[in-house]
Each structure stands twice: as C-alpha cells, then as structure tokens.
Phi, psi and omega in degrees: 000143178252158183298328181284003173267359182273129181232171178222144182271137178287354182289356169278340189261047184287351179264010177217170179276169187292330182292316178292325178299315180297318179299318180298316182294324177296320180296325179293324180128357177296144177253356176229151178220132173266135182256129178281123178270067182193168176292146004264025184254243186267068183287125189300331185281346182230341183287124186271164175300322180296319178294322178296320178295321178296318179293318179299317180298316179300313181300315180293320179297329179276359180079022180256170171229156176274118182284325189188153168250125185265106183251032186286310192272168181228037182295339183285347177279150183303321179244027183270169176204204182304323185248323191267148356289136182268177176285347187235033176297149175294327180277116181298333179294324178287323175299320179294326175302316180296319180296311181297318177303316183289319179301316179292323177297323177297315179300318179291325176302312179297323180299329179277357182080021182257151182250003186232136169226133180259140187234147177295149183273067176083295181139184176299150189218000189306134177079011182241162182288108186297317180300317180294324180291322174302315180296316180297317178298314180299323178296321178295315177299317181300327180291347180257354189293318180299317178297316181297318180294318180297329182265350182069037184244133179277133178269107189249106180285133183250102176304140180217139178306133176089352178258176187306315179248109181239350182236159180296324180292331177288322172298318181296330174297313178302314181297312183294315188280335187233332188228032183300328182253021182239093185293347182282346176263113185228192182240135167267108187272096174275107190288330175293323177298316179296320178300320181298326181261023172066035167256144177279119185304317181296323179292320177301316179299315181293322184280338187231035180300328185288341180244359180275108183263331180209154185232133169254143172226154173195170176265155181221142179292160182300334178284356173068032174285135182283082175219114183292128179240159176295133177310131183104349182254004181228211187245008182292139180267085184291326177299317178294323178295314181295326176295318179295320178300321176294319181299323182268005180057042180291126184242013178267193180270151170245113187256125175283127182239109184231054185301336181290345192264053186295330183273349182226033188303312181297320180295314182288330175297319177294315181296321178297316179297315182297327179280319188276324185304314179297327178293324180287317184291321187271351186293000000 
C-alpha cells in the first residue's frame, strides 16, 4: 500500500459542509476522500448535479480523488436514522425509499468520477426469518443493478456487527446464492467490523481479495466493542493489515472512518494520518 491510497470519510465532519470538509482533509495530506451520501453533505434527495460538478472540481483542484461514496445511513429521511429505512423493512414503501435513495446516490457517485458506493448489509434482523431477509435484501440490490451498470459504479455491501450480514462468510452467502455471476456486487471490507465479530482482518483480506472493492479502517478495543476509535488507540494490527494489502496487490483506497467524532473531526483526521502514515511509508 502507498500513502496516496489513504483516504478519510467526511462522515466525521457533520458540523460543516462537504466542501469545507474536503479542504481540511487536503490540507492534512490525504489524497482520497470518502463522501457521505446523507445530510449535511451529499444527500441524494436534494444534492443537485450542478453541486456534484462543483464538488468534483474542488476535489480535483485539490489533487484528491473520491475513494467511495458512503450510502449507509438514512438521516435525511423524516423518520430515518443510522439504519432506517433499511433494505428489509416490513413496509414495501420504506424498502422502495431505500432503493430510490441508493439509485440517486449511485448517479451522484458517477458524477464525482467515483466507481465505489458502500451499502448497509440489509439492516437489523432480530426475530425475523433470516432466509427470507436474504432474499428481500437481494431483491433490493437487484433493483439498483441497472443504474449501477449504466453509471459504472460497484455496489459494495459492508458487513456490520449486529446486522443481517456481519461476517465475510455471510457476505459470501449473499454473493454465492444471488450474485455469483454479477461482478458489480462486491464487498466493502470494514476491517474494524470484522475484528468486532472475531474475524482476523488480514485473513479476511487474503481470503476475499477477489470481492474486496474498497476498505474501511478504524481502531477497535481489544474487547472488540463496536466503537470506532482513532488509529493507535485500540488493538488493531495496522502493520499486519498493510502487509496483507500488499500481499493481495490491493490498489484501491483505504478509508479511515471515524464518524463518532463530529466535534473534533479535523483533529482526529490529523491524528489518524499521523499514526498511519509512518506505518505505510516504512513497511
């Protein structure tokens, strides 16, 4: 991995607009930026093509690239939150909201010159028929494939602790059972998430290099509690992760995702860079 593959997500910068967030990250030294497809940044229901063109120009003028568009959350909906509306809501109208939201986010992703969009892995599922939810989730993803193909954007499902798909083998079930012949459906490998569910991040990278389209990193405590921490403050083996990325010849972006730090976003972006950059350079 090279230093210019390191990116940072704007979802930490919820107290400022996306344009100022990008400027801050460029000053720190990041060469990649992930854009949050939600308020107060690039919310799909209100962000215009003209605004997307303006954002793309700024990013290019600053010498950056868009690593990924993060379409996980639903805060822009009147009754939305981190997960809702999900892909597996009981109400079909809410499922359609998620589909329409994602289709527009895909269009904006392409407008930014980016090839990656990350998606939530269905949603919370406790007490429900898991097999039926896999089918329902797959139907929702399938409804976005034509848009993704037209835009040249990869649909990258992000396993997350506590949701329908939280492990790499569960993503592979989705891939095998529904999208085995569909290369546009891939995985957003959040390595802290895998650590939380007791998978070794480096092993996941080695075993699933063929479906890993984009990578998220953050630190996690040794007890594996799902709380994103600034790199260097937890137990993640970043040197081992970077070695695994080199072994699989990964040439995409690795995006630091620290969404809990809304009041100190610039500071934690700097601290993350200061901790990770030397590990990347000296490996």
